[in-house]
N, CA, C and O atoms as a MOPAC input file, in Angstrom:
PM7 MOZYME 1SCF
protein

 N      0.80900 1    -1.18900 1     0.05700 1
 C      0.04400 1     0.07500 1     0.06600 1
 C      0.93900 1     1.25000 1    -0.03200 1
 O      0.65500 1     2.22600 1    -0.72700 1
 N      2.00500 1     1.15400 1     0.65800 1
 C      2.88400 1     2.50200 1     0.64700 1
 C      3.45000 1     2.66500 1    -0.62200 1
 O      3.93100 1     3.76400 1    -0.90100 1
 N      3.47300 1     1.66500 1    -1.51800 1
 C      4.14000 1     1.89700 1    -2.85800 1
 C      3.20300 1     2.63200 1    -3.74400 1
 O      3.66900 1     3.17900 1    -4.74400 1
 N      1.92500 1     2.70700 1    -3.48600 1
 C      0.99200 1     3.35000 1    -4.35300 1
 C      0.65500 1     4.71100 1    -3.76100 1
 O      0.33700 1     4.84600 1    -2.57900 1
 N      0.73500 1     5.69600 1    -4.61500 1
 C      0.42800 1     7.05700 1    -4.18900 1
 C     -1.13300 1     7.33300 1    -4.19500 1
 O     -1.73200 1     7.90600 1    -5.10500 1
 N     -1.68700 1     6.84000 1    -3.04600 1
 C     -3.15600 1     7.05500 1    -2.69700 1
 C     -3.18900 1     7.40400 1    -1.29900 1
 O     -2.41800 1     6.95800 1    -0.45000 1
 N     -4.17000 1     8.26700 1    -1.09600 1
 C     -4.50700 1     8.60900 1     0.27800 1
 C     -5.60300 1     7.66600 1     0.79300 1
 O     -6.80000 1     7.90500 1     0.63300 1
 N     -5.08900 1     6.49600 1     1.46900 1
 C     -5.85000 1     5.50500 1     1.72300 1
 C     -7.02000 1     5.92800 1     2.77200 1
 O     -8.19100 1     5.59700 1     2.58500 1
 N     -6.64000 1     6.60500 1     3.76900 1
 C     -7.59600 1     6.96300 1     4.80700 1
 C     -8.75400 1     7.88000 1     4.05800 1
 O     -9.92400 1     7.73800 1     4.41200 1
 N     -8.43700 1     8.73900 1     3.10800 1
 C     -9.50500 1     9.37000 1     2.47500 1
 C    -10.38700 1     8.55800 1     1.62500 1
 O    -11.59100 1     8.78700 1     1.51600 1
 N     -9.72700 1     7.54200 1     0.98600 1
 C    -10.54600 1     6.56200 1     0.14800 1
 C    -11.46100 1     5.81900 1     1.07400 1
 O    -12.64100 1     5.63100 1     0.77900 1
 N    -10.93600 1     5.40400 1     2.16900 1
 C    -11.79000 1     4.56900 1     3.03600 1
 C    -12.89000 1     5.39100 1     3.55700 1
 O    -13.99700 1     4.85600 1     3.61800 1
 N    -12.74900 1     6.70700 1     3.97300 1
 C    -13.67200 1     7.50500 1     4.42200 1
 C    -14.75900 1     7.79200 1     3.46800 1
 O    -15.92900 1     7.91800 1     3.83000 1
 N    -14.33300 1     7.90300 1     2.15800 1
 C    -15.44500 1     8.11700 1     1.04700 1
 C    -16.24800 1     6.83300 1     0.83200 1
 O    -17.45400 1     6.89800 1     0.59600 1
 N    -15.60300 1     5.67700 1     0.91000 1
 C    -16.33500 1     4.46900 1     0.86300 1
 C    -17.33600 1     4.25300 1     1.89500 1
 O    -18.47300 1     3.86500 1     1.62400 1
 N    -16.86500 1     4.53900 1     3.26400 1
 C    -17.87700 1     4.49900 1     4.33100 1
 C    -19.00400 1     5.48700 1     4.21500 1
 O    -20.15200 1     5.18000 1     4.53400 1
 N    -18.69400 1     6.60000 1     3.78600 1
 C    -19.70300 1     7.67700 1     3.63800 1
 C    -20.76900 1     7.13100 1     2.48800 1
 O    -21.97700 1     7.20200 1     2.71700 1
 N    -20.31200 1     6.62800 1     1.34800 1
 C    -21.09000 1     6.10600 1     0.33000 1
 C    -21.98500 1     5.06800 1     0.80500 1
 O    -23.18800 1     5.12700 1     0.55200 1
 N    -21.41100 1     3.99900 1     1.56300 1
 C    -22.20900 1     3.03100 1     2.09900 1
 C    -23.29300 1     3.49200 1     3.09600 1
 O    -24.41400 1     2.98400 1     3.08700 1
 N    -22.94000 1     4.44900 1     3.94100 1
 C    -23.88800 1     5.04600 1     4.80900 1
 C    -25.06000 1     5.73400 1     4.02200 1
 O    -26.19500 1     5.46000 1     4.41200 1
 N    -24.93200 1     6.53600 1     3.03300 1
 C    -25.80300 1     7.10700 1     2.24500 1
 C    -26.69900 1     6.06100 1     1.59200 1
 O    -27.91800 1     6.23400 1     1.57100 1
 N    -26.12000 1     4.95700 1     1.04600 1
 C    -26.85200 1     4.04200 1     0.46100 1
 C    -27.74800 1     3.27300 1     1.48500 1
 O    -28.87800 1     2.91600 1     1.15200 1
 N    -27.30100 1     3.04400 1     2.59900 1
 C    -28.05200 1     2.48100 1     3.71500 1
 C    -29.33800 1     3.25500 1     4.05100 1
 O    -30.45200 1     2.73400 1     4.09300 1
 N    -29.06000 1     4.61400 1     4.29900 1
 C    -30.11100 1     5.50000 1     4.55300 1
 C    -31.12900 1     5.53800 1     3.46000 1
 O    -32.32600 1     5.44900 1     3.73500 1
 N    -30.69900 1     5.66700 1     2.21800 1
 C    -31.73000 1     5.61300 1     1.16300 1
 C    -32.53100 1     4.30800 1     1.15300 1
 O    -33.75000 1     4.34100 1     0.98300 1
 N    -31.88300 1     3.18700 1     1.32900 1
 C    -32.62700 1     1.91400 1     1.38500 1
 C    -33.62400 1     1.94800 1     2.44700 1
 O    -34.77600 1     1.59500 1     2.19600 1
 N    -33.26400 1     2.36700 1     3.68700 1
 C    -34.19100 1     2.33200 1     4.80100 1
 C    -35.39700 1     3.41200 1     4.56000 1
 O    -36.56300 1     3.21900 1     4.90500 1
 N    -34.94900 1     4.47900 1     3.96300 1
 C    -36.15800 1     5.34400 1     3.68800 1
 C    -37.06500 1     4.90500 1     2.66100 1
 O    -38.25700 1     5.18900 1     2.78200 1
 N    -36.65100 1     4.23600 1     1.64400 1
 C    -37.49200 1     3.52700 1     0.63800 1
 C    -38.36700 1     2.41500 1     1.22200 1
 O    -39.53000 1     2.23800 1     0.85900 1
 N    -37.70200 1     1.62600 1     2.20600 1
 C    -38.53600 1     0.59900 1     2.92200 1
 C    -39.65700 1     1.27700 1     3.71300 1
 O    -40.79000 1     0.79700 1     3.74100 1
 N    -39.32200 1     2.39800 1     4.35300 1
 C    -40.33500 1     3.02600 1     5.37000 1
 C    -41.49900 1     3.66200 1     4.36100 1
 O    -42.67800 1     3.72500 1     4.71000 1
 N    -41.04000 1     4.10600 1     3.12000 1
 C    -42.06800 1     4.77200 1     2.24400 1
 C    -42.93500 1     3.69900 1     1.70300 1
 O    -44.13500 1     3.92200 1     1.54300 1
 N    -42.36200 1     2.43900 1     1.38100 1
 C    -43.15000 1     1.46100 1     0.80700 1
 C    -44.04300 1     0.80600 1     1.90400 1
 O    -45.15800 1     0.40300 1     1.57400 1
 N    -43.65500 1     0.69100 1     3.07100 1
 C    -44.62000 1     0.35600 1     4.12200 1
 C    -45.60100 1     1.28400 1     4.33300 1
 O    -46.69200 1     0.85800 1     4.71200 1
 N    -45.45200 1     2.48400 1     4.16800 1
 C    -46.57900 1     3.53800 1     4.38700 1
 C    -47.47700 1     3.43900 1     3.23700 1
 O    -48.68800 1     3.56700 1     3.41700 1
 N    -46.97300 1     3.21200 1     2.01200 1
 C    -47.80900 1     3.15700 1     0.79300 1
 C    -48.62000 1     1.88700 1     0.90600 1
 O    -49.78700 1     1.91500 1     0.51700 1
 N    -48.11100 1     0.78600 1     1.39800 1
 C    -48.81100 1    -0.59900 1     1.36800 1
 C    -49.99000 1    -0.42800 1     2.31200 1
 O    -50.93100 1    -1.21300 1     2.19400 1
 N    -50.03000 1     0.55400 1     3.26600 1
 C    -51.18600 1     0.65400 1     4.13700 1
 C    -52.39900 1     1.67000 1     3.53700 1
 O    -53.46000 1     1.83800 1     4.13600 1
 N    -52.08200 1     2.27900 1     2.32700 1
 C    -53.02600 1     3.05700 1     1.74000 1
 C    -54.04400 1     2.34700 1     0.75600 1
 O    -53.65200 1     1.42100 1     0.04600 1
 N    -55.11500 1     2.70700 1     0.72800 1
 C    -56.06400 1     1.95300 1    -0.17200 1
 C    -55.87300 1     2.62300 1    -1.52800 1
 O    -55.55800 1     3.81200 1    -1.57200 1
 N    -56.04900 1     1.91700 1    -2.61600 1
 C    -55.96400 1     2.44500 1    -3.92800 1
 C    -57.11900 1     3.16100 1    -4.45500 1
 O    -58.23800 1     2.88300 1    -4.02300 1
 N    -56.95700 1     4.04200 1    -5.33300 1
 C    -58.03800 1     4.86900 1    -5.96300 1
 C    -58.81000 1     3.92700 1    -6.83200 1
 O    -58.31500 1     2.91800 1    -7.33300 1
 N    -60.09200 1     4.32400 1    -6.98900 1
 C    -61.06800 1     3.56100 1    -7.86900 1
 C    -60.54500 1     3.88800 1    -9.27800 1
 O    -59.99200 1     4.94200 1    -9.59500 1
 N    -60.81200 1     2.77300 1   -10.12900 1
 C    -60.51700 1     2.76600 1   -11.57300 1
 C    -61.22500 1     4.08400 1   -12.16900 1
 O    -62.41800 1     4.31800 1   -11.97800 1
 N    -60.45700 1     4.83700 1   -12.83800 1
 C    -61.05200 1     6.10600 1   -13.58200 1
 C    -60.94400 1     7.28700 1   -12.79000 1
 O    -61.45200 1     8.31400 1   -13.23900 1
 N    -60.31800 1     7.31300 1   -11.59200 1
 C    -60.30400 1     8.41400 1   -10.79500 1
 C    -59.43800 1     9.52100 1   -11.54100 1
 O    -59.89900 1    10.63900 1   -11.77200 1
 N    -58.19400 1     9.14700 1   -11.89000 1
 C    -57.35700 1    10.02700 1   -12.55800 1
 C    -58.03200 1    10.62100 1   -13.79900 1
 O    -58.04000 1    11.83800 1   -13.98200 1
 N    -58.56800 1     9.80100 1   -14.60700 1
 C    -59.35900 1    10.21700 1   -15.90300 1
 C    -60.34900 1    11.26600 1   -15.50500 1
 O    -60.49800 1    12.26100 1   -16.21400 1
 N    -61.07600 1    11.07700 1   -14.33800 1
 C    -62.22100 1    11.99200 1   -13.91800 1
 C    -61.57700 1    13.32400 1   -13.60900 1
 O    -62.07700 1    14.35100 1   -14.06700 1
 N    -60.51400 1    13.35700 1   -12.87000 1
 C    -59.95500 1    14.58900 1   -12.42900 1
 C    -59.34500 1    15.34100 1   -13.63700 1
 O    -59.50800 1    16.55600 1   -13.74800 1
 N    -58.69900 1    14.67800 1   -14.47000 1
 C    -58.17800 1    15.32600 1   -15.69600 1
 C    -59.35700 1    15.95700 1   -16.49000 1
 O    -59.30800 1    17.13000 1   -16.85900 1
 N    -60.42000 1    15.14300 1   -16.74400 1
 C    -61.42100 1    15.78500 1   -17.38300 1
 C    -62.15400 1    16.93400 1   -16.60200 1
 O    -62.57400 1    17.88700 1   -17.25800 1
 N    -62.31100 1    16.90600 1   -15.40700 1
 C    -62.81200 1    18.07400 1   -14.66900 1
 C    -61.95500 1    19.17600 1   -14.77700 1
 O    -62.46100 1    20.28500 1   -14.94500 1
 N    -60.63700 1    19.04000 1   -14.70400 1
 C    -59.68200 1    20.14000 1   -14.89400 1
 C    -59.75400 1    20.80900 1   -16.30600 1
 O    -59.68500 1    22.02700 1   -16.46800 1
 N    -59.90600 1    19.85300 1   -17.35800 1
 C    -59.92200 1    20.43900 1   -18.68200 1
 C    -61.24800 1    21.11700 1   -18.98900 1
 O    -61.34000 1    22.05800 1   -19.77800 1
 N    -62.21200 1    20.62000 1   -18.36200 1
 C    -63.53400 1    21.30000 1   -18.48600 1
 C    -63.72300 1    22.62300 1   -17.79300 1
 O    -64.51900 1    23.46700 1   -18.20400 1
 N    -62.96500 1    22.77700 1   -16.72700 1
 C    -63.11600 1    24.00200 1   -15.99900 1
 C    -62.39700 1    25.17000 1   -16.66600 1
 O    -62.57600 1    26.30700 1   -16.22900 1
 N    -61.65800 1    24.96100 1   -17.62100 1
 C    -60.89800 1    26.10400 1   -18.28900 1
 C    -61.72800 1    26.67200 1   -19.54800 1
 O    -61.27500 1    27.60100 1   -20.21700 1

């Protein structure tokens, strides 16, 4: 390692920070998915109805 001109402590710090960010993102997505799984879905045609109402209001 001494023969290679690399700041190893900096490289290790960057690696640990990247892994930490990756872990936090994964946990956040898991929490969001858990919240979304508890929501009921919209009835079929709801989006179409809202788009039509918006277009007709102008």
